[in-house]
MARDREN-650302 format. One line per field, with one value per residue: x negated, y, z negated of N, C-alpha, C in turn; residue number from 1. Coordinates in steps of 0.2 Angstrom, whole numbers. Atoms other than C-alpha are relative to their C-alpha. Example, Ala and Ser with C-alpha at 12.3 -4.5 7.8 and 13.67 -1.06 7.14 Angstrom:
BEGIN
n_x (-4; 4)
n_y (-6; -6)
n_z (0; 1)
ca_x (-62; -68)
ca_y (-22; -5)
ca_z (-39; -36)
c_x (-4; 4)
c_y (6; 5)
c_z (0; -3)
i (1; 2)
This chain:
BEGIN
n_x (-6; -1; -6; -4; -1; -5; -6; -3; -2; -7; -5; -1; -4; -7; -4; -2; 4; -2; 3; 7; 1; 0; 5; 6; -1; 0; 7; 3; -2; 3; 6; 0; -1; 6; 3; -4; -7; -5; -1; -6; -1; -7; 0; -6; -1; -5; 1; 5; 5; 0; 4; 2; 2; 5; 2; 5; 4; -3; -2; -6; 3; -6; 1; -5; 1; -4; -2; 5; 6; -2; 0; 7; 4; -3; 1; 7; 3; -4; 3; 0; -5; 3; 6; -2; -2; 5; 4; -4; 0; 7; 0; -3; 4; 0; 6; -2; 5; 3; -2; -4; -1; -4; 4; 6; -3; -1; 6; 3; 4; 0; 5; 0; -4)
n_y (1; -6; -2; 5; 6; -2; -1; 6; 5; -2; 2; 8; 1; -3; 1; 7; 3; -2; -7; 0; 2; -6; -5; 2; 0; -8; -1; 2; -5; -6; 1; 1; -6; -5; 1; -1; -3; 3; 6; 1; 7; 1; 6; 3; 6; 5; 6; 1; -4; -7; -2; -7; -3; -6; -2; -4; -1; 3; 7; 3; 5; 4; 4; 3; 1; 4; -2; 4; -4; -7; 1; 1; -7; -5; 2; 1; -7; -6; 0; 6; 0; -5; 4; 6; -2; -2; 5; 3; -4; 1; 7; -2; -5; -7; -3; -5; -5; -4; 4; -5; 2; 5; 5; 1; 4; 7; 4; 0; 6; 4; -3; 2; -5)
n_z (-5; -2; 0; -4; 4; 6; -3; -2; 5; 3; -5; 0; 6; -1; -6; -2; -6; -7; -1; -1; -7; -5; 2; -3; -7; -1; 0; -7; -5; 1; -1; -7; -3; 0; -6; -6; 1; -3; 3; 3; 3; 0; 4; 0; 5; 0; 4; 5; -3; -2; -6; -1; -7; 1; -6; 1; -7; -6; 1; 5; 4; 3; 5; 4; 6; 4; 6; 5; -1; 3; 8; 1; 0; 5; 7; 1; 3; -3; -7; -3; -6; -4; -2; -4; -7; -3; -3; -6; -5; -3; -4; -6; -4; 2; 3; 5; -2; 5; 7; 4; 7; 1; -3; 5; 5; -2; -1; 6; 2; -6; -6; -8; -4)
ca_x (-585; -582; -567; -561; -562; -552; -538; -537; -537; -522; -513; -516; -509; -493; -488; -479; -487; -478; -482; -500; -500; -493; -505; -520; -513; -511; -529; -535; -524; -531; -548; -545; -538; -553; -562; -550; -534; -525; -526; -510; -505; -488; -483; -470; -465; -455; -454; -470; -481; -485; -492; -502; -505; -519; -522; -540; -551; -538; -537; -524; -530; -518; -520; -509; -508; -499; -490; -501; -517; -509; -505; -522; -531; -521; -523; -542; -548; -542; -553; -551; -537; -546; -562; -551; -543; -559; -568; -554; -555; -574; -572; -560; -573; -570; -586; -588; -596; -599; -599; -586; -583; -569; -579; -594; -581; -577; -594; -599; -603; -602; -616; -608; -597)
ca_y (598; 613; 623; 612; 597; 606; 611; 594; 585; 595; 593; 574; 574; 584; 579; 563; 551; 558; 577; 573; 565; 580; 591; 581; 581; 601; 602; 591; 602; 618; 612; 607; 624; 633; 624; 624; 636; 624; 610; 602; 587; 579; 565; 552; 538; 522; 507; 503; 515; 533; 538; 554; 562; 574; 586; 593; 600; 595; 577; 567; 556; 542; 536; 524; 523; 508; 513; 501; 510; 527; 522; 514; 529; 541; 531; 528; 546; 563; 563; 546; 548; 564; 552; 538; 550; 559; 543; 536; 552; 551; 532; 539; 552; 568; 577; 587; 604; 612; 606; 618; 618; 607; 595; 596; 591; 575; 571; 574; 556; 549; 552; 545; 560)
ca_z (-517; -506; -502; -488; -499; -513; -501; -492; -508; -515; -498; -499; -516; -513; -496; -490; -478; -464; -469; -471; -455; -445; -456; -449; -431; -433; -438; -423; -412; -419; -417; -399; -395; -401; -388; -375; -375; -364; -376; -383; -394; -391; -404; -401; -413; -411; -421; -430; -419; -416; -399; -397; -380; -382; -367; -367; -353; -341; -346; -355; -369; -377; -394; -403; -421; -430; -446; -456; -450; -454; -472; -473; -468; -478; -494; -491; -493; -487; -471; -466; -454; -446; -444; -436; -423; -419; -416; -405; -396; -393; -388; -375; -369; -377; -381; -397; -391; -407; -426; -434; -453; -450; -439; -453; -466; -457; -453; -471; -474; -456; -442; -427; -422)
c_x (1; 8; 5; 2; 5; 7; 2; 2; 7; 6; 1; 5; 7; 4; 1; -5; 1; -2; -7; -2; 0; -4; -6; 1; 0; -7; -4; 2; -3; -7; -1; 2; -5; -5; 3; 7; 5; 1; 7; 0; 9; 0; 8; -1; 6; -3; -5; -7; 1; -5; -1; -3; -4; -2; -7; -5; 2; 0; 5; -4; 5; -4; 6; -3; 6; 2; -5; -6; 1; -1; -7; -5; 1; -2; -7; -4; 3; -3; 0; 3; -3; -6; 3; 2; -5; -4; 4; -1; -7; -1; 4; -3; 0; -7; 0; -6; -3; 3; 3; 1; 5; -3; -6; 4; 2; -5; -4; -5; 0; -4; 2; 4; -5)
c_y (8; 2; -4; -5; 1; 0; -7; -5; 2; -1; -6; -2; 2; -1; -8; -2; 4; 8; 0; -2; 5; 6; -1; 1; 8; 2; -3; 5; 7; 0; 0; 7; 4; -1; 1; 2; -4; -7; -1; -8; -2; -8; -3; -7; -4; -5; 0; 4; 7; 0; 7; 0; 7; 2; 4; 0; -3; -7; -2; -6; -3; -3; -3; -2; -5; 3; -2; 4; 6; 0; -2; 5; 5; -2; -1; 6; 5; 3; -6; 0; 5; -4; -5; 4; 3; -5; -3; 6; 1; -7; 2; 5; 7; 1; 5; 5; 4; -3; 6; -1; -6; -7; -3; -4; -7; -4; 0; -7; -5; 4; -2; 4; 5)
c_z (2; 1; 4; -3; -5; 3; 3; -6; -4; 6; 0; -5; 0; 6; 0; 5; 6; 0; 0; 7; 5; -2; 4; 7; 1; 0; 6; 5; 0; 3; 8; 4; -1; 5; 6; -1; 3; -3; -3; -3; 1; -4; 2; -4; 1; -4; -5; 2; 2; 6; 0; 7; -1; 7; -2; 6; 6; 0; -5; -4; -4; -6; -4; -7; -4; -7; -5; 0; -3; -7; -3; -1; -5; -8; -2; -3; 4; 7; 5; 7; 5; 4; 5; 6; 4; 3; 5; 5; 4; 4; 7; 5; -2; -4; -6; 2; -6; -7; -4; -7; -1; 2; -5; -6; 0; 0; -7; -2; 6; 5; 6; 3; 2)
i (1; 2; 3; 4; 5; 6; 7; 8; 9; 10; 11; 12; 13; 14; 15; 16; 17; 18; 19; 20; 21; 22; 23; 24; 25; 26; 27; 28; 29; 30; 31; 32; 33; 34; 35; 36; 37; 38; 39; 40; 41; 42; 43; 44; 45; 46; 47; 48; 49; 50; 51; 52; 53; 54; 55; 56; 57; 58; 59; 60; 61; 62; 63; 64; 65; 66; 67; 68; 69; 70; 71; 72; 73; 74; 75; 76; 77; 78; 79; 80; 81; 82; 83; 84; 85; 86; 87; 88; 89; 90; 91; 92; 93; 94; 95; 96; 97; 98; 99; 100; 101; 102; 103; 104; 105; 106; 107; 108; 109; 110; 111; 112; 113)
């Protein structure tokens, strides 16, 4: 287990589902900002769904996450939500320009990103 896994394991254990969700969104936003300084993430929540509007390379991407998927991903493993978000971004057309330690941590057991 590497440093990133230990840190994420601790965060997943100590944070509420909502706090962990916002932590993961912050990780995604930081990664996008490393690749494009004009990136941003806007989170809107209503009813039983969160809507994410992500701006990257002058394009806006929308991801909707029902609360039940959020809870399922958080309870599965501590990178499952990240993998879900990145796979949705890739499905929307976002290209991964470089595999940083964060991205490698997500890809550890998944080869499709």
